[in-house]
N, C-alpha and C positions, 0 to 999 in steps of 0.2 A: 722398466722393472717388470717383473712377472706379476701376474694377478695374485699368486700366492704370497709373494714378497710384500706387495702392497697391502694385502689383507692382514698379514702378520704385523706389519708396522702399525696398522690402525688398531688391531686387537691388543697389542702389547706396547703401548706408548712409553712405558718405563724401560723397555728392553734396550739392549745395545746391539748394534750390528758390528760384528767382528769378521775379519777375513784372514785367511792363512794362505800363503802362496808356497807351494812345494819347491819352487825355484827361488834361489836367493836374489832378492832385489834390494839389498841393503844400500848399495851405492845410489840407486835411484831415489830411495826414500830420503837418504841424507841430502842428496842434491836438491830435491824438491823442497825440502825443509830449508836449506840455505837460500834457495832462489825465491820461494813463495811463502815461507813462514810455517809450513806444515808439510808432513809427508803426503805425497800424492802419487797417483799412478798415471803415466802418460798414456793417452789414447790416440793412436795414429788414425787419421782420416785420409788414407791413401787414395781414395776415389775422388778427393778434392784437390790433391796436390799435383800441380803440373810439373814441379821440379822436386825431386827427392834426393837428398844427399845422405847416404848411409855412412856412418863412421864406425866401422867394425860392428855393425848391427845387422845380423842376418834375419831381418824382419819377415821375409817370406820363406825362410827355411827352418830356423831354430827358435824363433820367438814363441812364447806360449800361445799367442794369438795368430800364429802363422797362417792358418787356413783362412781366417777373416782377412788378414792383410793381403794374402795372395789374391783372393777374389777381388778385393777393393782395388788393388794395384793394377790388376789385369783389365779392369773396366776402362782405364785410361790408356791402355796399351793397344787399342784397336787401330786399324789402319788410319793413317792421316788422310787417306783418300775418301773416307766415309763422308758423304755430303751432310749427313745429319750432325756429325760431330767431327769436324775436320782437324782437330788438334790431337796430338799424342804426347803423353807425358815423357819426361826425360829423367833417367836415373843415373846418378853418380854414386860410386861406392869406393870407399877406402877400406881395405881389410888386411888383417895380419895373417889370416889363414883362408884358404879357399872356402867360399860360401855360396849357397844357392843364389842369394841376392847379388853378390858380386858377379856370378856367372851370367846373370840376366841383365846386368847394368849396361847402359849405353857407353859409359866411361868408367873404367875400373882402374884403381891405383893400388897395387899390392905394396904393402909397407912393412917394415920392421915395427914392432910395438913402440920402440923408443922414438919413432918419428911421428906418431899420431898427434901428440900435443902440438908440435910445430905446425903441422898441416891445419889442424883445427884453429889454432891461434891466427894463422895467416888468413884463413877463410873468414874468421870473425873480424879481423882488421879490414879486409877488403869489402865486407858488406856494411861496415860502419859501426861496429860495436865499440862503444866508448871505453877507454881504459885498457885497450889491448894494443900491444906493440907488435909491429911486424917482425917475425923472427928473421934473424940475419942469415941463417943457413938453410935455405931450401934448395933442393936439387932442381934441375931444369924440368923434369917430369912433374915434380911436386908443384912448382910454380905454374906450369901449364894447367894442371888439374884445378888448382885453387882459382886461377883467373877465369877459367871457363865456368866453373861452378858458381863463383861469386857473381859473374855477369848474369847467369840465368836466374839466380836467386833474387837479385835486384830487379830484374825485368818481370819477375813473377811474385812480387810482394803480396802476401796474403793468400797465395796459392802455392806455397812451397813448404817443405818440411826438411829439417835436419834431424836425423834419428841417430842418437849416440848409443852404442851398445851398453846394456844394463850392467855388464861386468867391468866397465871402465870406471876410473876414479870419479868421485863426485865433482871435482873441479872441471873435468871435461864435460860432464853432464850439464853443469851450470852454463858452461860456454855454449853448448848446443842450444839451451833454452834462450840465451841472450841473442843468438843468431836468429832463432825463430821469432823473436819479438821485433826484429827489424822490419 
């Protein structure tokens, strides 16, 4: 927090802190309320995630914090030949329209919006989220994407992130939270 914010909190203990976001985040607020009991805002730590799976979330192009996200994401995109830090993150991206994040992804799967739920459910199933059934109808490309992403997510537990676009329905958001908890 800034020094001014900290000072104001101390000077005005009866005050209330309110925020307003000019971009609609109603789906995220509803999803976090369903998943965690109160509305929250997701904060991506992309400089700590060795595996990032974006689900129609252009976090380095159109996200309100895209400049922060791009810089953090880029820190783990240095050459794997670097002796000081020989690992490089991997990015998977599923999108319904072309996005900067998808253009920079190591693995990109373009989809119709009607296919997003199936792919996310399959990913949740593959990483072990309880109560999720494997969808019966995945294309070969979708299955290949899900299998590769799930394998990397499981191999990088605690160092991975599934980012679901803020415009997507709360049910998909919650599914993303459950995958992140694995």
